[in-house]
C-alpha distance (Angstrom), angle and dihedral (degrees) to the residues before:
residue distance angle dihedral
X1 . . .
X2 3.79 . .
X3 3.82 114.1 .
X4 3.80 120.8 -149.9
X5 3.80 113.7 -157.2
X6 3.78 135.2 -170.9
X7 3.80 117.9 -87.9
X8 3.77 104.8 -132.2
X9 3.79 131.4 139.0
X10 3.82 114.8 -83.3
X11 3.82 92.0 7.8
X12 3.78 130.4 -96.2
X13 3.78 96.7 -78.2
X14 3.80 95.8 -146.4
X15 3.79 143.2 52.3
X16 3.82 114.6 -91.2
X17 3.79 117.3 -98.5
X18 3.82 90.5 -149.1
X19 3.79 134.6 28.7
X20 3.80 137.9 -175.0
X21 3.81 126.5 -142.2
X22 3.79 118.6 -115.6
X23 3.80 113.3 -153.7
X24 3.78 135.2 -153.7
X25 3.82 99.7 -127.2
X26 3.81 91.2 -157.3
X27 3.80 94.8 61.3
X28 3.80 104.3 16.6
X29 3.81 90.0 -124.7
X30 3.79 125.4 134.2
X31 3.80 108.1 -110.2
X32 3.80 103.0 173.9
X33 3.77 147.2 -4.4
X34 3.79 124.1 -126.6
X35 3.80 123.6 -152.4
X36 3.80 116.4 -117.2
X37 3.78 115.7 -144.4
X38 3.78 134.8 -153.0
X39 3.79 140.2 -152.0
X40 3.81 92.3 -76.9
X41 3.79 91.9 56.8
X42 3.79 90.5 47.4
X43 3.82 89.5 51.9
X44 3.80 88.6 56.6
X45 3.79 92.6 50.6
X46 3.81 92.6 46.7
X47 3.81 92.0 49.2
X48 3.80 90.3 56.6
X49 3.81 92.1 44.6
X50 3.81 89.7 53.7
X51 3.79 89.8 54.1
X52 3.80 97.8 50.2
X53 3.80 102.1 34.8
X54 3.84 100.5 74.3
X55 3.80 93.1 55.8
X56 3.80 91.0 45.7
X57 3.81 91.0 50.6
X58 3.83 89.2 50.0
X59 3.81 90.5 52.6
X60 3.78 108.1 102.0
X61 3.82 115.2 -105.7
X62 3.78 95.8 -113.2
X63 3.81 91.1 57.5
X64 3.78 90.3 48.7
X65 3.80 87.2 50.2
X66 3.80 90.7 55.0
X67 3.80 89.4 59.5
X68 3.80 89.2 50.8
X69 3.82 90.9 49.6
X70 3.81 91.0 51.7
X71 3.80 90.0 46.6
X72 3.80 89.8 53.1
X73 3.81 89.6 53.6
X74 3.80 91.9 50.2
X75 3.80 93.3 49.1
X76 3.81 90.0 51.2
X77 3.81 91.8 47.6
X78 3.82 91.3 50.2
X79 3.82 97.2 39.9
X80 3.81 96.1 115.1
X81 3.80 94.3 47.4
X82 3.80 92.5 46.3
X83 3.81 91.1 49.8
X84 3.81 93.1 49.9
X85 3.80 91.8 47.9
X86 3.79 92.0 47.2
X87 3.80 92.2 47.2
X88 3.80 93.0 50.2
X89 3.81 93.3 59.1
X90 3.81 102.4 30.3
X91 3.81 101.7 35.3
X92 3.82 97.9 -128.7
X93 3.76 115.4 143.7
X94 3.80 112.8 -105.7
X95 3.81 95.7 -102.6
X96 3.83 90.7 53.1
X97 3.79 89.9 46.8
X98 3.80 90.4 53.3
X99 3.80 88.6 49.6
X100 3.80 88.9 52.7
X101 3.81 90.5 55.4
X102 3.81 93.5 41.2
X103 3.82 95.3 54.0
X104 3.80 89.5 51.7
X105 3.79 90.5 46.6
X106 3.81 90.0 56.3
X107 3.81 89.5 63.1
X108 3.81 89.2 49.5
X109 3.82 86.9 53.9
X110 3.81 89.6 52.7
X111 3.81 89.3 49.0
X112 3.82 88.7 55.7
X113 3.80 85.7 71.9
X114 3.80 93.1 56.8
X115 3.86 94.4 126.2
X116 3.80 89.2 62.4
X117 3.81 98.9 42.8
X118 3.81 93.7 45.4
X119 3.80 92.8 61.4
X120 3.79 112.6 118.2
X121 3.80 132.9 -149.8
X122 3.80 127.3 -86.4
X123 3.79 132.3 -164.3
X124 3.79 119.2 -171.9
X125 3.79 116.7 -154.2
X126 3.79 98.3 11.7
X127 3.81 84.6 156.9
X128 3.82 136.2 -7.3
X129 3.79 102.1 -40.9
X130 3.80 90.1 -20.6
X131 3.80 126.3 130.6
X132 3.81 126.0 -172.5
X133 3.79 126.1 -158.6
X134 3.78 138.9 163.8
X135 3.80 134.8 -145.0
X136 3.79 132.8 -166.7
X137 3.79 113.7 -132.1
X138 3.82 129.7 -175.0
X139 3.79 121.6 -100.7
X140 3.81 96.1 -134.7
X141 3.80 113.9 -118.1
X142 3.79 122.5 18.2
X143 3.80 129.4 -173.5
X144 3.78 134.4 -157.1
X145 3.80 128.8 -157.1
X146 3.80 108.7 -165.4
X147 3.84 136.3 -172.8
X148 3.79 132.0 -121.6
X149 3.79 97.3 -112.4
X150 3.83 98.0 72.3
X151 3.82 106.8 24.2
X152 3.83 93.1 167.1
X153 3.80 106.9 29.7
X154 3.78 101.8 48.7
X155 3.83 96.5 45.1
X156 3.81 89.4 51.3
X157 3.81 90.1 47.5
X158 3.78 87.2 58.9
X159 3.79 109.6 35.0
X160 3.81 95.1 35.6
X161 3.79 92.7 64.7
X162 3.80 95.9 33.8
X163 3.80 96.2 52.0
X164 3.81 95.9 40.6
X165 3.81 87.7 55.2
X166 3.83 90.4 56.3
X167 3.80 104.5 -93.1
X168 3.78 131.2 125.6
X169 3.80 114.2 -126.1
X170 3.80 138.2 -147.9
X171 3.80 116.5 -164.9
X172 3.82 124.8 -158.2
X173 3.82 105.3 -171.6
X174 3.78 127.6 -174.5
X175 3.78 113.2 -73.6
X176 3.83 88.5 -138.7
X177 3.83 95.1 72.8
X178 3.82 108.1 10.5
X179 3.81 103.3 149.0
X180 3.81 100.1 84.0
X181 3.83 94.6 52.4
X182 3.81 89.0 53.1
X183 3.80 90.8 49.0
X184 3.81 90.6 49.6
X185 3.80 89.4 54.9
X186 3.81 91.9 48.5
X187 3.80 90.4 53.0
X188 3.80 91.0 48.8
X189 3.78 89.9 56.6
X190 3.80 88.8 48.4
X191 3.82 88.7 52.7
X192 3.79 90.0 64.0
X193 3.79 103.8 -92.3
X194 3.81 115.5 145.4
X195 3.79 115.1 -98.7
X196 3.77 109.5 -96.8
X197 3.81 95.6 26.3
X198 3.83 91.8 104.2
X199 3.80 115.8 27.3
X200 3.80 132.2 171.5
X201 3.80 123.3 -146.0
X202 3.79 121.9 -177.4
X203 3.76 125.1 -148.7
X204 3.76 151.3 113.4
X205 3.82 131.0 -112.1
X206 3.80 90.7 -42.9
X207 3.80 90.8 62.1
X208 3.80 92.8 41.8
X209 3.80 91.0 54.8
X210 3.79 91.2 46.9
X211 3.82 89.6 54.5
X212 3.80 92.6 46.9
X213 3.81 92.1 50.5
X214 3.81 101.1 39.6
X215 3.82 109.2 116.6
X216 3.82 94.6 -148.9
X217 3.81 96.5 55.3
X218 3.79 106.8 90.8
X219 3.80 102.8 -174.4
X220 3.80 138.2 18.9
X221 3.79 130.6 -161.1
X222 3.80 118.3 -164.3
X223 3.80 136.8 -177.5
X224 3.80 121.7 -175.5
X225 3.79 142.5 85.9
X226 3.80 118.8 -14.4
X227 3.79 96.4 -116.5
X228 3.80 91.3 53.6
X229 3.82 91.2 41.7
X230 3.80 89.7 55.7
X231 3.81 90.2 48.2
X232 3.81 92.2 49.0
X233 3.79 92.0 47.7
X234 3.80 95.8 49.0
X235 3.80 96.3 43.9
X236 3.80 93.8 42.8
X237 3.81 94.6 48.3
X238 3.79 90.2 46.5
X239 3.80 87.6 56.1
X240 3.81 89.2 54.6
X241 3.78 97.7 -104.5
X242 3.76 132.5 136.7
X243 3.82 106.1 -114.4
X244 3.79 136.2 -173.0
X245 3.82 112.9 -178.1
X246 3.79 121.0 -177.8
X247 3.80 116.0 -160.2
X248 3.79 140.9 -175.0
X249 3.77 131.8 -48.1
X250 3.78 145.5 -151.7
X251 3.78 102.2 -167.7
X252 3.80 119.3 -163.9
X253 3.79 130.7 -150.1
X254 3.80 112.0 -155.1
X255 3.81 112.8 -155.1
X256 3.79 115.2 -159.8
X257 3.83 120.4 -154.5
X258 3.81 91.4 -108.4
X259 3.82 95.0 52.6
X260 3.81 121.8 122.2
X261 3.81 96.6 -108.1
X262 3.80 95.3 -166.2
X263 3.80 88.7 57.3
X264 3.81 90.9 44.5
X265 3.81 92.8 52.3
X266 3.80 91.6 48.6
X267 3.81 90.5 48.7
X268 3.81 92.9 47.3
X269 3.80 92.5 50.6
X270 3.79 89.4 61.2
X271 3.79 99.8 33.3
X272 3.82 97.4 46.7
X273 3.80 100.5 35.6
X274 3.80 106.5 24.5
X275 3.82 113.1 111.9
X276 3.83 85.1 13.5
X277 3.81 87.7 -74.6
X278 3.80 91.1 -69.5
X279 3.79 98.3 136.7
X280 3.78 133.4 92.0
X281 3.79 91.2 -129.9
X282 3.80 94.7 52.1
X283 3.80 115.9 123.4
X284 3.84 105.5 -126.0
X285 3.84 98.1 158.0
X286 3.79 125.4 59.0
X287 3.82 118.7 -169.9
X288 3.81 113.3 -162.2
X289 3.81 112.6 -166.1
X290 3.80 110.6 -132.0
X291 3.80 130.7 7.8
X292 3.79 93.4 -95.7
X293 3.81 91.2 55.2
X294 3.81 90.4 47.2
X295 3.81 94.1 52.1
X296 3.81 94.1 45.2
X297 3.80 91.3 47.8
X298 3.80 93.7 47.3
X299 3.79 91.4 50.0
X300 3.81 90.4 55.7
X301 3.82 95.5 40.7
X302 3.80 97.6 57.4
X303 3.82 98.4 64.1
X304 3.80 91.5 39.2
X305 3.81 91.7 54.2
X306 3.78 93.3 44.1
X307 3.81 88.2 53.6
X308 3.81 93.0 57.9
X309 3.79 113.1 113.7
X310 3.79 117.3 -139.4
X311 3.80 112.3 -162.7
X312 3.76 146.8 145.3
X313 3.77 114.2 -62.1
X314 3.81 92.6 -104.9
X315 3.82 93.7 53.6
X316 3.84 105.5 111.2
X317 3.82 90.5 -158.5
X318 3.82 95.3 52.6
X319 3.80 119.5 106.7
X320 3.79 91.0 -156.2
X321 3.78 140.5 -7.4
X322 3.81 137.6 -145.0
X323 3.79 126.9 -44.6
X324 3.77 118.1 -107.8
X325 3.83 104.5 -98.0
X326 3.79 141.7 7.8
X327 3.81 89.1 -113.5
X328 3.79 91.5 55.9
X329 3.82 91.6 48.6
X330 3.80 88.9 53.3
X331 3.81 92.0 47.4
X332 3.83 92.2 52.4
X333 3.80 92.2 49.6
X334 3.81 90.2 48.6
X335 3.81 89.5 54.8
X336 3.81 90.2 52.2
X337 3.81 89.2 52.2
X338 3.80 90.2 47.9
X339 3.81 91.5 52.2
X340 3.79 89.6 51.2
X341 3.81 92.3 50.4
X342 3.80 90.0 48.8
X343 3.80 91.5 57.1
X344 3.79 103.8 -90.6
X345 3.80 117.8 143.7
X346 3.82 111.7 -123.6
X347 3.79 100.5 -142.7
X348 3.82 96.7 168.9
X349 3.81 115.5 18.1
X350 3.81 119.6 -154.2
X351 3.79 97.0 177.9
X352 3.78 118.0 120.2
X353 3.79 93.0 19.6
X354 3.80 114.6 162.5
X355 3.77 132.3 178.5
X356 3.78 118.3 -137.6
X357 3.76 110.2 -108.7
X358 3.81 91.1 14.0
X359 3.79 100.8 63.4
X360 3.81 92.7 145.7
X361 3.80 94.0 51.5
X362 3.79 121.2 113.2
X363 3.80 98.3 -109.1
X364 3.82 127.0 154.6
X365 3.78 120.3 -174.1
X366 3.82 121.4 -130.1
X367 3.80 111.7 -84.6
X368 3.80 132.2 -159.9
X369 3.83 120.7 -167.3
X370 3.80 121.6 -173.2
X371 3.81 132.5 -166.1
X372 3.79 93.4 33.3
X373 3.80 112.7 163.6
X374 3.82 132.5 -158.0
X375 3.81 93.1 -109.9
X376 3.82 92.8 63.1
X377 3.81 117.7 102.3
X378 3.81 89.6 -140.5
X379 3.82 87.2 62.7
X380 3.78 95.4 42.3
X381 3.82 94.2 52.2
X382 3.78 134.8 57.8
X383 3.83 113.6 -104.9
X384 3.82 95.8 -175.9
X385 3.78 95.6 -159.0
X386 3.84 142.5 92.0
X387 3.81 93.4 -65.2
X388 3.82 125.4 124.6
X389 3.81 119.1 -166.2
X390 3.81 124.5 -161.0
X391 3.82 114.6 -145.5
X392 3.80 110.1 -177.3
X393 3.81 119.8 -142.6
X394 3.78 123.5 -164.2
X395 3.81 95.0 -148.1
X396 3.80 145.9 -5.0
X397 3.80 94.6 -85.4
X398 3.79 93.0 55.4
X399 3.80 90.9 46.5
X400 3.81 89.3 51.8
X401 3.81 92.5 49.9
X402 3.81 95.6 52.5
X403 3.83 98.7 68.7
X404 3.81 91.8 30.0
X405 3.81 93.2 58.0
X406 3.82 97.4 38.4
X407 3.81 117.3 110.1
X408 3.81 89.9 -119.7
X409 3.79 124.3 62.8
X410 3.78 106.8 178.5
X411 3.81 107.1 119.3
X412 3.79 140.3 -12.1
X413 3.80 136.6 176.7
X414 3.78 136.5 -158.7
X415 3.79 122.9 -156.6
X416 3.80 113.3 -155.8
X417 3.80 145.6 120.9
X418 3.81 90.4 -140.4
X419 3.80 112.7 100.8
X420 3.80 93.5 -165.7
X421 3.80 92.5 53.1
X422 3.80 90.9 47.8
X423 3.78 93.0 49.2
X424 3.79 92.7 47.3
X425 3.79 90.8 49.0
X426 3.80 96.6 48.0
X427 3.81 92.0 48.8
X428 3.79 97.6 46.5
X429 3.82 107.4 33.4
X430 3.82 114.3 105.5
X431 3.81 96.9 -135.3
X432 3.80 131.5 107.8
X433 3.83 101.8 -131.1
X434 3.81 123.3 34.0
X435 3.79 131.6 -170.3
X436 3.79 125.9 -161.5
X437 3.81 105.8 -156.4
X438 3.82 85.0 -21.6
X439 3.83 111.7 110.2
X440 3.81 98.3 -163.2
X441 3.82 106.6 35.9
X442 3.80 99.8 -169.4
X443 3.83 106.3 158.3
X444 3.79 119.0 -122.8
X445 3.80 118.4 -101.5
X446 3.81 96.5 -94.0
X447 3.80 91.1 57.4
X448 3.82 120.5 52.4
X449 3.81 138.6 -102.0
X450 3.80 125.4 -135.3
X451 3.78 144.1 119.5
X452 3.79 134.8 -140.7
X453 3.81 136.1 -122.4
X454 3.82 112.3 12.1
X455 3.80 90.4 -9.2
X456 3.80 92.9 73.7
X457 3.80 135.3 27.2
X458 3.78 117.7 -167.5
X459 3.78 128.7 36.3
X460 3.81 102.3 -99.1
X461 3.81 127.3 77.4
X462 3.81 131.9 -140.7
X463 3.83 124.2 -85.0
X464 3.82 127.4 -21.2
X465 3.80 118.3 62.9
X466 3.81 91.0 -32.1
X467 3.80 90.2 54.6
X468 3.78 90.6 50.3
X469 3.80 89.8 52.9
X470 3.78 91.6 49.5
X471 3.81 95.5 52.5
X472 3.82 95.7 44.0
X473 3.78 139.2 53.3
X474 3.79 122.0 -137.5
X475 3.79 118.3 -123.3
X476 3.81 117.6 -165.1
X477 3.82 121.0 -156.4
X478 3.81 125.9 -165.3
X479 3.82 111.2 -170.3
X480 3.78 138.5 -179.2
X481 3.80 129.9 -179.6
X482 3.83 110.9 -158.6
X483 3.78 116.6 -145.4
X484 3.81 97.5 -162.8
X485 3.77 129.0 113.1
X486 3.77 97.1 -108.1
X487 3.82 96.4 -90.2
X488 3.80 93.5 117.2
X489 3.78 94.0 -110.0
X490 3.80 90.6 126.4
X491 3.79 96.0 46.2
X492 3.78 114.2 150.0
X493 3.79 114.1 -109.1
X494 3.78 116.6 -153.7
X495 3.82 106.6 -125.5
X496 3.77 117.2 -121.3
X497 3.75 121.3 -118.5
X498 3.78 104.1 -108.3
């Protein structure tokens, strides 16, 4: 059986005491085992990071950028292999897997411009002969704890910005699909990065706690469920670290009466069911405004959902593949049953779905549930599967309140031809990322990603200028060069507070 090890400088030196099974979601079979590390292994990785980071930070930004440029070339050259490897452990179809890699690569492209974005501010003549300037300096060692659903994109979101800014980085990916993160680290070394600058340690809660408590790790970025995000944030901050922790989501798509319903249905098919719904920016709740809109939308949704093709991850005709584990398949189907018990109408039922020849695979059919209400637990919580819920709103104000009052505030979209309605919605909705006729409003790499409420803990977003701020500290310098002869005539006088 294939063994997946940690990627740390000089190797681990011993066989792992504990391992975790890695499944093929298409067949349900175990395909590999990944080593699980502990605090002692983390200590070894941190010790190496401490050795290499100062020299990397002292390397001028344009030379660091050259490594990022070479890394970008290597990712592009290995795109097909990375996608196949990712698909084999996660279950995404190949096109989705390539999208996973591509969205991470876009942040690497942004990091290639690190000499420009690292420039500070300068004020000449802030006082008599006094100039003030600022500089962004690295924190030292950063760490990332990433989820199973984007094993390429989210790690690159984190370490791309952190390392370009001058930090060393330790990545703890999900133990469910660990091979791509290791391969990303191997390619980074091949791009010319010093050994030990980017290391990968595998583990479960034991490793997470070791990262949160380690005194030499200055900052931690996390993406996962909201309960764990809250835990990571509280424990990390208590240990004196800078922490950004992104949590769950329940993104809404508000459909106004004037919306192009054919476009909406096409968008929902991808946004709700793509990647089997296993993404925090999926769109699992649609909010038609008015009963007429709801009935017209439902009539168009049913045939579109029934036409979706569920297949193995290598099927080029499949719209989506299996979910990641048998336990997650069971959890999704339990949520569908809960919605039914709570009064939801199961319009299209994906429970019990099997694929011929792959009966033990972790497949869930597309599901549509109508007449869902805000008091239902299936609406309140994240299902994280190929399930679309219809929550009917009588008017614009009710549709605006639904995402604004939900516990999660990651993303939201409005579908309309009315510019006034769109503007009113974008200004008033209490959600961090908003799309106007865009179902998955993930900002491009030179902006920043982050939700509100229980979707994000901490006050700094991922990548872009916000990411740069998170992985650096700002030093401010006030300087004066006297031109006197040493007789004290140019002595600095502290200004009074007036």
